[in-house]
C-alpha positions as CSV (number, residue, x, y, z in Angstrom):
1,M,17.1,-9.3,1.2
2,N,17.7,-6.2,-0.8
3,A,14.2,-4.3,-0.7
4,P,13.8,-1.3,-3.2
5,S,13.7,2.1,-1.5
6,P,10.2,2.8,-0.6
7,S,7.9,5.4,-2.5
8,L,6.3,8.2,-0.9
9,A,3.0,7.4,0.8
10,K,-0.5,8.2,-0.8
11,F,-2.6,7.7,2.3
12,R,-2.1,7.1,6.1
13,L,-2.5,3.6,7.2
14,G,-5.2,2.4,9.9
15,H,-5.1,-0.4,11.8
16,I,-3.2,-3.4,10.2
17,V,-4.2,-6.9,11.0
18,A,-3.1,-10.2,9.7
19,T,-4.6,-13.7,10.0
20,P,-2.5,-16.2,12.2
21,N,-2.2,-18.4,8.7
22,A,-0.6,-15.3,7.1
23,L,2.1,-14.7,10.0
24,T,3.0,-18.2,9.8
25,R,3.5,-18.6,6.1
26,L,4.7,-15.1,5.1
27,E,8.1,-13.5,6.0
28,Q,7.9,-10.4,8.1
29,D,9.9,-8.3,5.2
30,D,7.5,-9.4,2.5
31,I,4.5,-8.4,4.7
32,L,6.0,-5.1,5.1
33,A,7.0,-4.7,1.5
34,A,3.7,-5.3,0.5
35,I,2.1,-2.8,2.8
36,Q,4.7,-0.3,1.5
37,R,3.9,-1.0,-1.9
38,H,0.2,-0.7,-1.4
39,Q,0.4,2.5,0.6
40,A,2.5,4.0,-2.3
41,G,-0.2,3.0,-4.7
42,D,0.8,-0.3,-6.1
43,W,-2.5,-2.0,-6.2
44,G,-1.2,-5.4,-7.7
45,D,-3.0,-7.2,-10.5
46,V,-6.4,-5.6,-10.6
47,P,-8.6,-4.6,-13.4
48,E,-8.1,-1.0,-14.8
49,E,-11.4,-0.1,-13.5
50,D,-10.3,-1.1,-9.8
51,R,-7.2,1.0,-10.3
52,Q,-9.2,3.8,-11.3
53,E,-11.3,3.6,-8.3
54,N,-8.5,3.0,-5.7
55,E,-6.9,6.3,-7.2
56,L,-10.4,8.3,-6.9
57,S,-10.7,7.1,-3.2
58,L,-7.3,8.5,-2.3
59,P,-7.6,11.7,-0.2
60,P,-6.6,15.0,-1.6
61,L,-3.1,15.9,-1.6
62,F,-2.0,18.7,0.6
63,D,-1.5,21.7,-1.5
64,P,0.2,24.5,0.3
65,Q,-0.6,26.9,-2.3
66,P,-3.9,28.6,-2.1
């Protein structure tokens, strides 16, 4: 499987869990790719207002300039 190079993360991940059913039905590479996409701000197929809310919920970016 040729996965695209990961994008920069927009936030740190917390504790990641998966149901036993998901672990038996999904390939590990697919799970990891989905987590990377989510962490990079790919929210999937969601309404625009949900996408905007997700973006507003992100922590502020570190700015080394005062």
